[in-house]
Structure formats: structure tokens, C-alpha cells
N, C-alpha and C positions, 0 to 999 in steps of 0.2 A: 287156346280153345276159347271160341267166341261166347259171349254171354247168352244164356237162355232169355229169352224174352218172348212177349205176347203179341197179336196182332192189332192192328187198327181197324175196328171195324166200321164200315161207311154205308151199312145196309144189312138186309137181310141177306145172310150166307155169303158177304162180301166182304173182303179185308184187303189192306193195302201193305205191300212190302217195301222198305225204303231202304235199308239195310242190311249187311252181310249178315249180322247176328239174326235178324227176323227171317232170311233166307234159311238159313242154319236150324232155325227152328222149326220151319217147315219140313225141312229133311228129317228131323228128330221124331217129329210128330207122326209122317208116315211110316218110317220105318219102324214105328212102335205099334204100328196097325191103325192109324187113323188117314181111312183113303181121301177123306173130303169131296164123297159123290155130291155133285148139285151146289157144289161151293165154287167161289171165286174167288183169285189172288190176282192182285194188280200191283204192278212193279212201278213205283211212282219217281225213280230216279236211277241214274246208271250204278253199279255194284263193282267194287274191285274185289276179288278174293282171293288176290296174291299172298304167298307166305301161308297157304292152307292145304291140305290135303282132304281135300273136298271128299265128303261123303254123300254119295249119289241119294236123290229122293227119289225113294223107292226102290228096294232091294230084291223084290223076288214076285211071284206070282201071288202070294199072299200078304205082302203089305208092298202096294202099289199105289201110285196116284191116281184119282178118277174124278178129280176137278178140273176146272179152268185155270189156267195161270196167261196173266196177259202181260205182256212185257212193255206194251205202249210204245215200242219202239226203240226203247233205252237198251243200253249195252252192258253185258256182264264181261268183263276182262279179268285177267289174272286166274281162270280156272285152271287147277294143276291137279289130277290124281295120278296116285301111282299106288295101284291096290292088286293084291291077288284075289281076285273074286269077278263072277259073274256080274252082267248088266252095269257099265259102266258109262256114266256121263253125266251132264248137270241133273239129268232125270235118269234113274236108272231103269226103273219098270214103270211105264205109264198105260193107262187106258183113257185117259182123259185129253183135253182140247190144250194144246200148247201152240201160242200165236206172237208175233209182233216182238220178236226179241232177236239181238246179236249176239255172239259170242265173238271175243276177239281175241284171238292168239290161244287158244285152250293147249294145254300140254298133258293130253293122257296116256298112262304107259299101263299095260299089265300083261297078265299071263294068260288071260282066258279071254270069253265074249258071252255075250254080245256087247259092242262097245262103239258108240259113237259120241260126237261133241257133245249135241243135246240130248239124245235118248238111246240107251243101251237097246231097249225093248219097248215098242209100241204095240200094243193089242188091242185095235178096234177103237183107237182115238183119233184125232184130226191135229193136224200139223200146219200152219197158216202161218207166211209171212216170217220165217226164221231164216238167219243167216248165220253161215259160219267164216270167218274172215282169219286166213292164216293160221299157223297152229302144226300140232302133229299129234296123230292118232296112232300109236304105235303097240301092236299087242304079239303076243304068240300064241294067240288063239284064232277062232272063226267067228264069221259075222260081223265084220268090222266096216264102218263107214264115216265119213266126212262129217255127216249129221246124224244119221241114225244107224244103228247098229244092225238092228233086225227089225221089221215091221210085219204084222200080220192084220189083215181087213182093214186098213188104215188109209184114210184120206188126206193127202199129203199135196199142198196148194203153194205155189209161190215161194217154194225154200231154194236155198243157195248153197254151196260150198267153193270158196275161191283161195287159192294158195295154199291148201292145206295137203301135208304129206301123210296118205293113209297107209300103213301096212299091218299085214297079219299072216297066217297060213293059207285060209280057203275061205271063199264068200266075201270077197274084199271090194266095195265100190266107192268111188269119190263121195258119191251123195248117201248110198245105203249099201249095207252089204248084203244082206238077206231080205226077201221080198216073199213073202206066201199070203195067197188067198185073195181076196176081194180088195185088193190096196189098188188106190187110184192116185196116180200122180200127173200134176198137170202144172205146165208153166214153172219149171223146175231147172236147173244147172249145176253141173258141178264142174269146175276149172282147178284139176287137182293134179298131184303125182299120185299113181295106184301101184303098190307090189304086194304080190301074192308070191311067197315062198313056194306054195305049192298051186293051187288053181282057182279056176271060177271069179276071176276078177276082170271088172268092167269099168270104164270110167264114169258111168253114171250108176251102177249096180253091179253088183259080182253075182248074184245068183236070184232068179224069179222061177217059182213054182205055183201052179194051181191048185186049188184044193176044192175037191167035191163039186164040181160045177163051177166056182168062182175063180176067175181069173184076172190078173192085173191088167189095168187099161194104163197106158203111158202117152201122154200128149203135151205137144210142145214142150219137151224137155231136148236139152243137150248136153255134152261133155266135150270137155276140151283137155288136153294136156296127154302125159306118158303113162302108159298101162302096162304093166310087166308081170309075168307069171309063167306056169309051166305047161298048164292044160286051159281049156278052154276060157282063151283070152279075147275080149272081144271090145270094140271101142265104147259101144254104149252098154253094154249087158255081156257079163261074161257068159252064162248058160242061162236058157230058158225052157223049163221044163213042164210042159201044160198038160200032159197026162191025158191026150185025149181031147179035151177041151179046147176050147178058141180064146186067145186073147187078141187085143189090138194095138198097135204102136202108131201113132199118128203125128207128122210133121215133127219129127226128131232128127237131130245130127251128131256128127261127131266129129271132130277134127283133132289129129295130133298121130303120135306116133306109138304103135302097139307091139309090142314084144312078146313071142311066144317062145321061150326057150326050151322047150321039149317038141315040138314040131314047127312046121311052117305054117301052119294055118292058122287065120286069124279072120275076123270079119267083124261087120256091124255088132252081132251077137257070135260069141266065141264058138259055140258050140252048134254042129251044122246039123246034128242027128236030133230034131226036134220031133217029138211024140205028141202029135195033134197040130194045131192049126195056128199062127199068128197072121193077122192080116196086117202088113205094112200098107202104110199110105201116105206118099210124100214123104221121104226117110232118104237121108244122105249122109255118105260117110266120105270124107275127105283123108286117107292116110298118109302119112309119110313114113321114112326109114326103109331099112332092106326088106322087110318081109311083107311091102305094100302090093306086090304082084301075086301074091298067095290070098288072095281075098276071097271069101265063101260068098257064092251068089245067095240072094233072097229075093222073091217076087215082091216089088214094090218098095225096094232099096237100091240106090242108084250110088255107083263110086264116082267119084269126080275129084279132081287136082285141089280145087278149093271151094269152099261155100260162097258163093256170089250172088248177085242180084236175081239171077233165074232161079237158084234154089229157094231164097227167101221168098221170092215171088208165089212159088208153087206150092210152099208150106204154107203161106197165107192164103190158099184160095179159099178156104172153107171161114176160117176167122181169122183176122189180122194179129196174129200172135206177136211177131217178130218186128224189132226196128230193121232200119236199113244195113246195118251194120251186124247182124246177126243175133244181136241181145234181146232180151223178151222186155215187151212193154210192160208186163206186169212187174217187171224187177223195180222196186221202189228206188234202190242204189242209184241205178241208173238215171231215173227219173230226176233224182234232185242233181245230178250232174249239170 
């Protein structure tokens, strides 16, 4: 057990975190009911959590994180969670702002969901410039994602999950498992292996749903890698329930192999029976594998053999999102290479 400690104050409602003990103390305080609304925590160095069964920061709707956590580009490694409870991740339940942090090879295992490397559930917060590199997110539950398990009314910008194995029963996605309401996702990508023992699984998002006139918008996002499930299996998104409203997906693409073990139908979105309207603009799918001849057509989505210069040029017409190789210009990892 890590020693309980206090935080170093650097100003009005601003504190630094520089050790695993201080990070655990944050979890203890939040899980005891201190939400830290209007309070900022700043990570000052890399942290290794190896050898610990991490207790997530925020455990439910009544004990959640409401402040700002700025990783300042630092890395948290050794994150390991093996618990039979809901809301698993570095943050279990958050309504705050989380930014500028990388998780290296997290190992999370549980019987339930939501579950994601960074956040189990985000409810109305902001997530910016966050990365997951490697690791495994393995659940026997629903709402499982490489970065976020479940998000509602959340703004997600410049976030990425790479080389993560993500598995669960239902609503499983490379970046996010379940996406509800007025979510905005921009400049994000997932390059993961996604497996659902049931359905609603996608390379980027497992399941999207509009709520009371509020629909998700997805701009300049892409997914790569293998996706496998039984029903509603899609390259970018497993299923999208617009519930009579209008959603927009712009300049997005998928490339990889999608396998639907229950039927031959796959596509950019796995579910072809969309109740409402999705406006697709300059979207592409490059599918490989045995089922690539069974792709569901969507107006605004073009299926091609590979994502090349012509597709990237088209996706960059409105705003220049992509590099020539199809990576995102906003991805700081690629900028540093």
C-alpha cells in the first residue's frame, strides 16, 4: 500500500503530483467524496504504478472527479487493474478535464464495465491530447474501449490508442466502447485489435446513440486493425442509433479486416438500419478479408482498395487534417518523429 500523502500547492486551487503516492492520494480523496471542482492537478514527472492493483480515481456518479488533470506530456506506466466492479480505468468516473497524458501498456481486467485505459466513464468532461500505447483491456462486461469505456456529452480531441487489445461482450471499440448524446470527437485514431463475444463493435467506437436532439459529431478520425464480433460489426463504428436526429461524420476512414461471425454483413458502420440521418462527408473504407464483398453502402462513404493520396486529398479539402501518409497532423507523437 502506498503511503498517504498531501499535495504540493502552487497557487489558488492548483496542486502538483510527482509520485505514485500522491496520485493514489488523489484517488483516495475523490473516492471519499471530494470532487475537486475548479481545482487543477499538474503531473510534474513520469510515474510507474507497477506492482499495484490500482484503485480508479472516481468510483461512481456520487464520487467522481470534477477537476482538471494535466499530465504535461508525461507517461504513466505499470497501470494494472484487476477488479470486479464498474468504472475501471486510471479514472473510474469523471466529469472533469483530463489532458496531456500517455498511458504505457496498461493491463486492465474485470467482470463488468464501463472500462477504458484512461477513463471508465466520462460524463460531460473534456479529454485532450491523451494516448494509450500498448496493453490489454479485457472485460466480461459491456462498454469497453481502448481509451474510454463510456462517454456522454464529452469533447474528445487529439486522442489516440495504439497496439491495444480490447475485448468484451457488447459495445466494444478501439478508442471508445459507448458514445451517447452530444459527444464531439476530433482528430482521434485507434490502431487496435477489437473483439466482442456478442456485438456492437467497431475499430473506433462500438456504439453511438443520439439523446434528445443531441447527436455525436466525428471529424478527422480513423481506425486501423482487426475488428471481430457477432452482430453490428463495423470498421469505424459498430452501430449508430440516431433516434430520428441528425449526426455528422466528416473526413474519417477505416482500413483493416472486419469479421462478422453471425452474418456476412459488415461496413463502415456495422448496422445498416439507421433510424434517422447521418451525414457522411468525405469518408472512406479500405477493407480486407473474406467479407469485404459484403459491404453495406452509405451515401458519402466510398469503399476503396487502399487509403492513398487521392483519398487523403479529398479528406483534406475543408481543413488539412492529415499528413501524406494518412496520420493526423495533430498527433504529437508523429510530429516528434
